[in-house]
VEXDREN-2710 file (C-alpha; in Angstrom, 1 decimal):
% VEXDREN-2710
k/r/px/py/pz
1/UNK/29.2/1.4/-22.1
2/UNK/29.9/3.5/-19.1
3/UNK/27.7/3.0/-16.1
4/UNK/27.8/6.3/-14.3
5/UNK/27.3/6.7/-10.6
6/UNK/24.9/9.6/-11.3
7/UNK/22.7/7.3/-13.3
8/UNK/22.9/4.6/-10.6
9/UNK/21.8/7.1/-8.0
10/UNK/19.2/9.0/-10.0
11/UNK/17.5/6.6/-12.4
12/UNK/18.0/3.3/-10.6
13/UNK/18.0/4.8/-7.1
14/UNK/15.9/7.5/-5.5
15/UNK/18.1/10.5/-6.2
16/UNK/21.6/11.2/-4.8
17/UNK/22.4/12.8/-1.5
18/UNK/25.4/15.2/-1.3
19/UNK/28.5/13.1/-1.1
20/UNK/26.8/9.9/-2.5
21/UNK/28.4/10.1/-5.9
22/UNK/31.9/10.4/-4.4
23/UNK/31.5/7.3/-2.2
24/UNK/32.1/3.7/-3.0
25/UNK/34.4/1.9/-5.4
26/UNK/33.5/0.7/-8.9
27/UNK/31.2/2.2/-11.5
28/UNK/27.4/2.6/-11.2
29/UNK/26.7/-1.0/-12.2
30/UNK/28.8/-2.4/-9.4
31/UNK/27.3/-0.1/-6.9
32/UNK/23.8/-1.4/-7.7
33/UNK/24.9/-5.1/-7.7
34/UNK/26.5/-4.5/-4.3
35/UNK/23.2/-3.3/-2.9
36/UNK/21.6/-6.5/-4.2
37/UNK/24.0/-8.6/-2.2
38/UNK/22.9/-7.1/1.1
39/UNK/19.8/-8.3/2.9
40/UNK/16.9/-5.8/2.8
41/UNK/16.9/-3.3/5.6
42/UNK/13.9/-3.7/7.9
43/UNK/15.2/-2.1/11.1
44/UNK/13.9/1.3/10.0
45/UNK/10.4/-0.1/10.6
46/UNK/10.9/-1.7/13.9
47/UNK/8.3/-0.8/16.5
48/UNK/5.5/-0.3/14.1
49/UNK/2.4/-2.4/14.9
50/UNK/1.7/-5.5/12.9
51/UNK/-1.5/-6.1/11.1
52/UNK/-3.0/-8.3/13.9
53/UNK/-2.4/-5.6/16.4
54/UNK/-4.1/-3.0/14.1
55/UNK/-7.1/-5.3/13.6
56/UNK/-7.6/-5.7/17.3
57/UNK/-7.7/-1.9/17.7
58/UNK/-9.9/-1.5/14.7
59/UNK/-12.4/-4.1/16.0
60/UNK/-12.4/-2.5/19.5
61/UNK/-13.1/0.9/18.0
62/UNK/-16.0/-0.4/15.9
63/UNK/-17.4/-2.1/19.0
64/UNK/-17.3/1.1/21.1
65/UNK/-18.8/3.1/18.2
66/UNK/-21.7/0.6/17.9
67/UNK/-22.3/0.7/21.7
68/UNK/-22.3/4.5/21.7
69/UNK/-24.8/4.6/18.9
70/UNK/-27.1/2.1/20.5
71/UNK/-27.0/4.0/23.9
72/UNK/-27.8/7.3/22.2
73/UNK/-30.7/5.6/20.4
74/UNK/-32.0/4.3/23.8
75/UNK/-31.5/7.7/25.4
76/UNK/-33.7/9.3/22.8
77/UNK/-36.6/8.0/24.9
78/UNK/-39.4/7.0/22.6
79/UNK/-37.8/4.3/20.5
80/UNK/-37.9/0.7/21.5
81/UNK/-34.6/-0.2/23.2
82/UNK/-32.7/-2.9/21.4
83/UNK/-31.3/-5.9/23.2
84/UNK/-27.8/-5.0/21.9
85/UNK/-27.7/-1.8/24.0
86/UNK/-27.8/-3.6/27.3
87/UNK/-24.5/-3.9/29.2
88/UNK/-24.7/-7.7/28.9
89/UNK/-26.0/-8.8/25.5
90/UNK/-27.2/-12.1/27.0
91/UNK/-29.2/-10.5/29.7
92/UNK/-33.0/-11.0/29.4
93/UNK/-35.2/-8.0/28.6
94/UNK/-37.1/-6.4/31.6
95/UNK/-40.8/-5.8/31.7
96/UNK/-40.2/-2.2/30.9
97/UNK/-38.2/-3.1/27.9
98/UNK/-41.1/-5.1/26.6
99/UNK/-43.7/-2.4/27.2
100/UNK/-44.9/-0.8/23.9
101/UNK/-43.8/2.8/23.4
102/UNK/-47.3/4.3/23.5
103/UNK/-48.1/2.5/26.7
104/UNK/-44.8/3.9/28.2
105/UNK/-45.8/7.4/27.2
106/UNK/-49.2/7.0/28.8
107/UNK/-47.6/5.7/32.0
108/UNK/-45.2/8.7/32.1
109/UNK/-48.1/11.1/31.7
110/UNK/-50.0/9.4/34.5
111/UNK/-47.1/9.0/36.9
112/UNK/-44.6/12.0/37.1
113/UNK/-42.3/9.8/39.3
114/UNK/-42.0/7.2/36.5
115/UNK/-41.2/10.0/34.1
116/UNK/-38.4/11.2/36.3
117/UNK/-37.0/7.7/36.7
118/UNK/-37.0/7.3/32.9
119/UNK/-35.2/10.7/32.4
120/UNK/-32.6/9.7/34.9
121/UNK/-32.1/6.4/33.2
122/UNK/-31.8/8.1/29.8
123/UNK/-29.2/10.5/31.3
124/UNK/-27.1/7.7/32.5
125/UNK/-27.4/6.0/29.1
126/UNK/-26.4/9.2/27.5
127/UNK/-23.4/9.5/29.8
128/UNK/-22.4/6.0/28.9
129/UNK/-22.8/6.7/25.2
130/UNK/-20.5/9.8/25.6
131/UNK/-17.9/7.7/27.3
132/UNK/-18.0/5.0/24.7
133/UNK/-17.9/7.6/22.0
134/UNK/-14.9/9.2/23.6
135/UNK/-13.1/5.9/23.8
136/UNK/-14.0/5.1/20.2
137/UNK/-12.7/8.5/19.2
138/UNK/-9.5/7.9/21.2
139/UNK/-8.9/4.7/19.3
140/UNK/-9.7/6.3/16.0
141/UNK/-7.0/8.9/16.7
142/UNK/-4.6/6.2/17.7
143/UNK/-5.1/4.3/14.5
144/UNK/-4.6/7.5/12.5
145/UNK/-1.4/8.2/14.5
146/UNK/-0.1/4.8/13.7
147/UNK/-0.9/5.2/10.0
148/UNK/1.0/8.5/9.9
149/UNK/3.9/6.9/11.7
150/UNK/3.9/4.2/9.0
151/UNK/4.0/6.8/6.3
152/UNK/6.7/8.8/8.1
153/UNK/8.9/5.7/8.5
154/UNK/8.5/4.9/4.8
155/UNK/9.6/8.3/3.7
156/UNK/12.3/8.7/6.3
157/UNK/13.9/5.5/5.2
158/UNK/13.6/6.5/1.5
159/UNK/15.3/9.8/2.3
160/UNK/18.1/8.3/4.4
161/UNK/18.8/4.8/3.0
162/UNK/22.2/3.9/1.6
163/UNK/20.6/1.2/-0.6
164/UNK/18.2/3.4/-2.7
165/UNK/18.1/0.8/-5.5
166/UNK/16.6/-1.7/-3.2
167/UNK/14.2/0.8/-1.8
168/UNK/13.0/1.8/-5.2
169/UNK/12.4/-1.9/-5.9
170/UNK/10.3/-2.1/-2.8
171/UNK/8.2/0.8/-3.8
172/UNK/7.9/-0.6/-7.3
173/UNK/6.5/-3.9/-6.1
174/UNK/4.2/-2.0/-3.7
175/UNK/2.7/-0.2/-6.6
176/UNK/2.6/-3.4/-8.7
177/UNK/0.4/-5.0/-5.9
178/UNK/-1.5/-1.8/-5.5
179/UNK/-4.0/-1.3/-2.6
180/UNK/-5.8/2.0/-2.5
181/UNK/-6.6/3.3/1.0
182/UNK/-9.6/5.2/-0.2
183/UNK/-11.5/1.9/0.2
184/UNK/-12.4/2.0/3.9
185/UNK/-11.9/-1.6/4.9
186/UNK/-8.3/-1.6/3.5
187/UNK/-7.4/1.9/4.8
188/UNK/-5.2/0.8/7.7
189/UNK/-3.3/-2.0/6.0
190/UNK/-1.6/-0.8/2.8
191/UNK/1.5/0.4/4.7
192/UNK/1.8/-2.8/6.7
193/UNK/1.4/-4.9/3.5
194/UNK/4.4/-3.2/2.0
195/UNK/6.3/-3.7/5.3
196/UNK/5.2/-7.3/6.0
197/UNK/4.6/-8.9/2.5
198/UNK/6.9/-7.0/0.1
199/UNK/10.0/-5.8/1.9
200/UNK/11.0/-9.2/3.3
201/UNK/10.8/-10.8/-0.2
202/UNK/12.1/-8.0/-2.4
203/UNK/15.4/-9.8/-2.9
204/UNK/13.9/-13.3/-2.8
205/UNK/11.6/-15.3/-5.0
206/UNK/8.5/-13.8/-6.7
207/UNK/6.4/-16.8/-5.7
208/UNK/7.0/-16.0/-2.0
209/UNK/6.2/-12.4/-2.4
210/UNK/3.1/-13.2/-4.4
211/UNK/1.8/-15.6/-1.8
212/UNK/2.5/-13.2/1.0
213/UNK/0.7/-10.3/-0.7
214/UNK/-2.4/-12.4/-1.7
215/UNK/-2.8/-13.6/1.9
216/UNK/-2.3/-10.2/3.4
217/UNK/-5.4/-8.5/4.9
218/UNK/-4.9/-5.4/2.8
219/UNK/-5.3/-7.3/-0.4
220/UNK/-8.0/-9.7/0.9
221/UNK/-10.1/-6.8/2.0
222/UNK/-9.4/-4.4/-0.8
223/UNK/-10.4/-6.9/-3.5
224/UNK/-13.2/-8.5/-1.4
225/UNK/-11.9/-12.0/-1.1
226/UNK/-12.3/-12.0/2.6
227/UNK/-16.1/-12.2/2.0
228/UNK/-16.0/-14.6/-1.0
229/UNK/-17.8/-17.9/-0.4
230/UNK/-18.0/-20.9/-2.7
231/UNK/-21.5/-21.5/-4.1
232/UNK/-21.4/-25.1/-3.0
233/UNK/-19.4/-24.6/0.2
234/UNK/-20.7/-25.7/3.6
235/UNK/-21.3/-22.1/4.6
236/UNK/-23.5/-21.5/1.5
237/UNK/-25.4/-24.7/2.0
238/UNK/-26.1/-23.8/5.6
239/UNK/-27.3/-20.3/4.7
240/UNK/-29.6/-21.8/2.1
241/UNK/-31.0/-24.3/4.6
242/UNK/-31.7/-21.6/7.1
243/UNK/-33.3/-19.4/4.5
244/UNK/-30.7/-16.7/4.8
245/UNK/-29.4/-14.6/2.0
246/UNK/-26.1/-16.2/1.0
247/UNK/-23.0/-14.4/-0.1
248/UNK/-21.5/-15.8/-3.2
249/UNK/-18.3/-16.1/-5.1
250/UNK/-16.3/-12.9/-5.6
251/UNK/-14.0/-12.8/-8.6
252/UNK/-12.2/-9.5/-7.9
253/UNK/-9.0/-10.8/-6.4
254/UNK/-8.7/-13.7/-8.9
255/UNK/-9.1/-11.4/-11.8
256/UNK/-6.4/-9.0/-10.6
257/UNK/-4.0/-11.8/-9.8
258/UNK/-4.2/-12.9/-13.4
259/UNK/-4.5/-9.5/-15.1
260/UNK/-2.2/-7.4/-13.0
261/UNK/-0.1/-9.4/-10.6
262/UNK/1.1/-12.3/-12.8
263/UNK/0.2/-13.1/-16.4
264/UNK/-0.8/-9.6/-17.6
265/UNK/-3.8/-8.6/-19.6
266/UNK/-2.4/-10.4/-22.7
267/UNK/-1.3/-13.4/-20.7
268/UNK/-3.7/-15.9/-22.4
269/UNK/-6.2/-16.5/-19.6
270/UNK/-10.0/-16.7/-20.1
271/UNK/-13.0/-15.9/-17.9
272/UNK/-13.3/-19.5/-16.9
273/UNK/-9.8/-19.3/-15.5
274/UNK/-10.8/-16.3/-13.4
275/UNK/-13.8/-18.2/-12.0
276/UNK/-11.8/-21.3/-11.3
277/UNK/-9.0/-19.4/-9.5
278/UNK/-11.7/-17.5/-7.5
279/UNK/-13.1/-20.8/-6.4
280/UNK/-9.6/-22.1/-5.5
281/UNK/-9.0/-19.2/-3.1
282/UNK/-12.5/-19.2/-1.4
283/UNK/-12.0/-19.3/2.3
284/UNK/-8.8/-17.1/2.1
285/UNK/-9.9/-14.5/4.6
286/UNK/-8.9/-12.4/7.6
287/UNK/-9.8/-12.5/11.3
288/UNK/-13.1/-11.0/12.3
289/UNK/-14.2/-9.4/15.6
290/UNK/-14.8/-12.9/17.1
291/UNK/-11.2/-14.0/16.3
292/UNK/-9.6/-11.5/18.7
293/UNK/-7.1/-14.2/19.9
294/UNK/-5.9/-14.8/16.3
295/UNK/-2.1/-14.9/16.1
296/UNK/-2.0/-14.3/12.4
297/UNK/-3.6/-11.8/10.0
298/UNK/-4.6/-14.6/7.6
299/UNK/-7.2/-17.3/8.3
300/UNK/-8.5/-20.1/6.1
301/UNK/-12.2/-20.6/6.5
302/UNK/-12.8/-24.2/5.4
303/UNK/-16.5/-23.8/5.6
304/UNK/-16.4/-21.1/2.9
305/UNK/-14.1/-23.0/0.5
306/UNK/-15.6/-24.3/-2.7
307/UNK/-15.1/-28.1/-2.7
308/UNK/-13.8/-30.0/-5.7
309/UNK/-10.9/-30.0/-8.2
310/UNK/-10.1/-26.9/-10.2
311/UNK/-8.8/-26.3/-13.7
312/UNK/-6.7/-23.2/-14.4
313/UNK/-4.9/-22.5/-17.7
314/UNK/-5.4/-26.1/-18.7
315/UNK/-3.9/-27.6/-15.5
316/UNK/-5.9/-29.5/-12.9
317/UNK/-5.6/-29.0/-9.2
318/UNK/-7.0/-31.5/-6.8
319/UNK/-9.1/-30.6/-3.8
320/UNK/-6.8/-29.6/-1.0
321/UNK/-8.2/-26.7/1.0
322/UNK/-6.0/-23.7/1.0
323/UNK/-3.2/-25.7/-0.6
324/UNK/-5.2/-25.7/-3.8
325/UNK/-4.9/-21.9/-4.1
326/UNK/-1.2/-22.0/-3.2
327/UNK/-0.5/-24.5/-5.9
328/UNK/-2.2/-22.3/-8.5
329/UNK/-0.2/-19.3/-7.4
330/UNK/3.0/-21.2/-7.5
331/UNK/2.4/-22.2/-11.2
332/UNK/1.4/-18.7/-12.1
333/UNK/4.6/-17.3/-10.6
334/UNK/6.6/-19.7/-12.9
335/UNK/4.6/-19.0/-16.1
336/UNK/6.4/-17.5/-19.1
337/UNK/3.7/-14.8/-19.4
338/UNK/4.4/-13.8/-15.9
339/UNK/8.1/-13.5/-16.6
340/UNK/7.4/-11.3/-19.6
341/UNK/4.8/-9.1/-17.8
342/UNK/7.1/-8.5/-14.8
343/UNK/10.2/-7.9/-17.0
344/UNK/8.3/-5.4/-19.1
345/UNK/7.1/-3.4/-16.1
346/UNK/10.5/-3.4/-14.5
347/UNK/12.2/-2.3/-17.7
348/UNK/9.6/0.4/-18.2
349/UNK/10.1/1.6/-14.7
350/UNK/13.9/1.7/-14.8
351/UNK/14.8/2.4/-18.5
352/UNK/12.2/4.0/-20.7
353/UNK/8.4/4.3/-21.2
354/UNK/8.9/2.0/-24.2
355/UNK/11.7/-0.3/-23.1
356/UNK/13.7/-2.2/-25.7
357/UNK/12.1/-5.6/-26.4
358/UNK/15.4/-7.3/-26.4
359/UNK/16.0/-6.2/-22.8
360/UNK/12.6/-7.4/-21.7
361/UNK/13.3/-10.8/-23.3
362/UNK/16.7/-11.0/-21.7
363/UNK/15.2/-10.3/-18.3
364/UNK/12.3/-12.8/-18.8
365/UNK/14.7/-15.6/-19.7
366/UNK/16.8/-14.9/-16.6
367/UNK/13.7/-15.0/-14.4
368/UNK/12.6/-18.4/-15.9
369/UNK/16.1/-19.8/-15.8
370/UNK/16.4/-19.0/-12.1
371/UNK/12.9/-20.2/-11.1
372/UNK/11.6/-16.7/-10.4
373/UNK/14.5/-15.5/-8.4
374/UNK/14.2/-11.7/-8.2
375/UNK/17.9/-11.0/-7.7
376/UNK/18.5/-12.8/-11.1
377/UNK/15.9/-10.6/-12.7
378/UNK/17.4/-7.4/-11.3
379/UNK/20.9/-8.5/-12.3
380/UNK/19.8/-9.1/-15.9
381/UNK/18.5/-5.5/-16.0
382/UNK/21.6/-3.9/-14.4
383/UNK/24.1/-5.9/-16.4
384/UNK/22.4/-5.1/-19.8
385/UNK/24.1/-2.5/-21.9
386/UNK/20.7/-1.2/-23.0
387/UNK/19.9/-0.2/-19.4
388/UNK/22.7/2.3/-19.5
389/UNK/21.9/3.8/-22.9
390/UNK/22.5/7.5/-23.3
391/UNK/18.8/8.0/-24.3
392/UNK/17.4/6.0/-21.4
393/UNK/15.5/8.3/-19.0
394/UNK/12.3/8.4/-16.9
395/UNK/10.2/11.4/-15.9
396/UNK/9.8/11.5/-12.1
397/UNK/6.4/10.8/-10.6
398/UNK/5.4/13.2/-7.7
399/UNK/6.6/10.5/-5.3
400/UNK/10.0/10.4/-7.0
401/UNK/10.2/14.2/-7.1
402/UNK/9.5/14.5/-3.4
403/UNK/11.9/11.8/-2.3
404/UNK/14.7/13.0/-4.5
405/UNK/14.2/16.6/-3.1
406/UNK/14.4/15.2/0.5
407/UNK/17.6/13.4/-0.4
408/UNK/19.2/16.3/-2.3
409/UNK/18.3/18.8/0.3
410/UNK/19.2/16.5/3.2
411/UNK/15.8/17.3/4.7
412/UNK/14.4/15.5/7.8
413/UNK/11.0/13.7/7.9
414/UNK/9.1/14.3/11.1
415/UNK/7.4/11.6/13.1
416/UNK/3.9/12.2/11.6
417/UNK/4.8/13.5/8.1
418/UNK/1.5/15.3/7.8
419/UNK/2.9/18.1/5.6
420/UNK/4.5/15.5/3.4
421/UNK/1.3/13.5/3.0
422/UNK/-0.6/16.7/2.2
423/UNK/2.1/17.7/-0.4
424/UNK/1.9/14.4/-2.2
425/UNK/-1.8/14.6/-2.4
426/UNK/-1.6/18.2/-3.8
427/UNK/0.9/16.9/-6.4
428/UNK/-1.5/14.2/-7.6
429/UNK/0.0/11.1/-6.0
430/UNK/-1.5/10.7/-2.5
431/UNK/0.2/8.1/-0.4
432/UNK/-1.1/4.6/-1.1
433/UNK/-4.1/6.0/-3.0
434/UNK/-3.9/5.1/-6.7
435/UNK/-7.7/4.6/-6.8
436/UNK/-7.2/1.5/-8.9
437/UNK/-5.8/-2.0/-8.4
438/UNK/-3.6/-1.1/-11.4
439/UNK/-1.6/1.3/-9.3
440/UNK/-0.2/4.7/-10.2
441/UNK/0.8/5.1/-13.9
442/UNK/4.5/5.0/-14.8
443/UNK/5.0/7.1/-18.0
444/UNK/5.9/10.7/-18.6
445/UNK/2.6/11.5/-20.3
446/UNK/0.8/10.8/-17.0
447/UNK/2.8/13.2/-14.9
448/UNK/4.0/16.1/-17.1
449/UNK/0.9/18.2/-17.4
450/UNK/1.3/22.0/-17.1
451/UNK/-0.6/22.1/-13.8
452/UNK/1.5/19.3/-12.4
453/UNK/4.7/21.1/-13.3
454/UNK/3.4/24.4/-11.8
455/UNK/2.7/22.6/-8.6
456/UNK/6.2/21.2/-8.6
457/UNK/7.6/24.8/-8.9
458/UNK/5.6/25.7/-5.8
459/UNK/6.9/22.6/-4.0
460/UNK/10.4/23.4/-5.0
461/UNK/10.2/26.8/-3.3
462/UNK/8.9/25.1/-0.1
463/UNK/11.7/22.6/-0.1
464/UNK/14.3/25.2/-0.8
465/UNK/13.2/27.3/2.2
466/UNK/14.1/24.4/4.5
467/UNK/17.5/23.6/3.1
468/UNK/20.5/24.4/5.2
469/UNK/23.0/26.0/2.8
470/UNK/25.6/27.0/5.3
471/UNK/28.2/24.5/4.1
472/UNK/27.3/24.0/0.5
473/UNK/26.2/26.4/-2.2
474/UNK/23.3/25.6/-4.5
475/UNK/25.7/25.1/-7.4
476/UNK/27.8/22.7/-5.4
477/UNK/24.7/20.9/-4.3
478/UNK/23.5/20.5/-7.8
479/UNK/26.9/19.1/-8.9
480/UNK/26.9/16.7/-5.9
481/UNK/23.4/15.3/-6.6
482/UNK/23.1/15.5/-10.4
483/UNK/26.7/15.1/-11.6
484/UNK/28.7/17.5/-13.8
485/UNK/27.1/16.5/-17.1
486/UNK/23.7/17.6/-15.9
487/UNK/24.9/21.0/-14.5
488/UNK/26.1/23.1/-17.4
489/UNK/25.2/26.1/-19.6
490/UNK/22.4/28.5/-18.4
491/UNK/21.4/26.1/-15.6
492/UNK/24.9/26.3/-14.1
493/UNK/25.1/30.1/-14.6
494/UNK/21.7/30.6/-12.9
495/UNK/22.7/28.5/-9.9
496/UNK/25.9/30.6/-9.5
497/UNK/24.1/33.9/-9.8
498/UNK/21.1/33.1/-7.6
499/UNK/20.2/36.0/-5.4
500/UNK/20.1/33.8/-2.3
501/UNK/20.7/30.2/-1.3
502/UNK/17.0/29.6/-1.2
503/UNK/16.6/31.0/-4.7
504/UNK/19.4/28.7/-5.9
505/UNK/17.9/25.6/-4.3
506/UNK/14.5/26.5/-5.8
507/UNK/16.1/26.7/-9.2
508/UNK/17.7/23.3/-8.6
509/UNK/14.5/21.5/-7.5
510/UNK/12.4/23.1/-10.2
511/UNK/14.9/22.6/-13.1
512/UNK/14.2/20.3/-16.0
513/UNK/17.3/18.3/-15.0
514/UNK/15.8/17.6/-11.6
515/UNK/12.5/16.3/-13.1
516/UNK/14.1/13.4/-15.0
517/UNK/15.7/10.3/-13.8
518/UNK/18.6/10.1/-16.3
END
């Protein structure tokens, strides 16, 4: 069966750029396989801060904000100043600090000079609070600037890359291991997780990607494992001895590892497997404010780890600290249910909402045979005749639509990408915000509502207004990015007869042909 370059670019890739379908030797299948032979491109993300650097800024901002709040409370006058608001937290309280509030008020009434001194002190505290608040606000803006720069780099790379199949794979896995930035403690780290844990492993072994993701601060914070403590751990025993409320075991990450990341909901695990895996990964955490010298974004807190052997899916794992959890993840990565789950999701993403079972099985067998090698999994997909079937097609998500318009229109992405971020939110797929660990949905029914299509027409007009059509007409552009088979009949006539280049490009971006990955 013919493997067209247009299909390689538009269904397996991110949408063709003008000239892309004419470049390169071989058919569409060979173009995709050639991209798999190259190492993943990471240079586009050079210069972006790592997770450790972001954490330091985040902790510093939080520290300044707390200091500002404490100083404002002290400056209010009548409240009892807290020890935490002094410049040196270890400094002893003064006699004035220890004076009850009513006594201080009586002293002020009796001694105007004392009242003046206290007002002066409050003014200085207020000025200090304003300074701390300003510094905290400066850091907040810097963290937001860094986040927008991360988004801009992501979409600039997607718009410009000459390996769009690999980029689509990177974004597929990012959604597979979804982190939603509407949860505050993970807000700053979803982009860096894609960059640090997914992109380096997208052409490697699934086991390595799985381990990198589950140890990343984005995932550990998002699914609350950073605060999970074994019920019989040293930390829990110490809290109990001191009479403190102790945090307990959190099952969120373990459950999603089994249900979403590896085996799948029908993968044969039980609730006891969730609990045992959660115990195995207790202590997997992230640096805190006291770990400002940490060189890595992952820390293993041995005091929080649940002691003892674990039993997951019928297999025993000896006590071994963090190695116990690593061993469980390694076995999950090699499990036949994981092979089927990953193969089904990939086939659904690249071929059809209901992919052929034979294709899924072929891919799963390749994955198992090659010990979880992702290149082997992708090759099984690309080399299958069913992947190139004439009726294979996928409806574009808003993210797909936007990226393909950027590529087709040869449109630049600015350094902050604010407009792009706002557009994706208005289209219903805000950047890194699926609002669920399951990620954004991946079927036509989820994205083809009348309201969604109307908003795409509006977005098409916006994109068209930015296209430079001096050297290529809308009709020629459509042929260049969709291929001649997709540009025919009334669609072709409309493109030729468009009243202006902007109208023609609007028709292209809003056309049914442009909404599908065929």
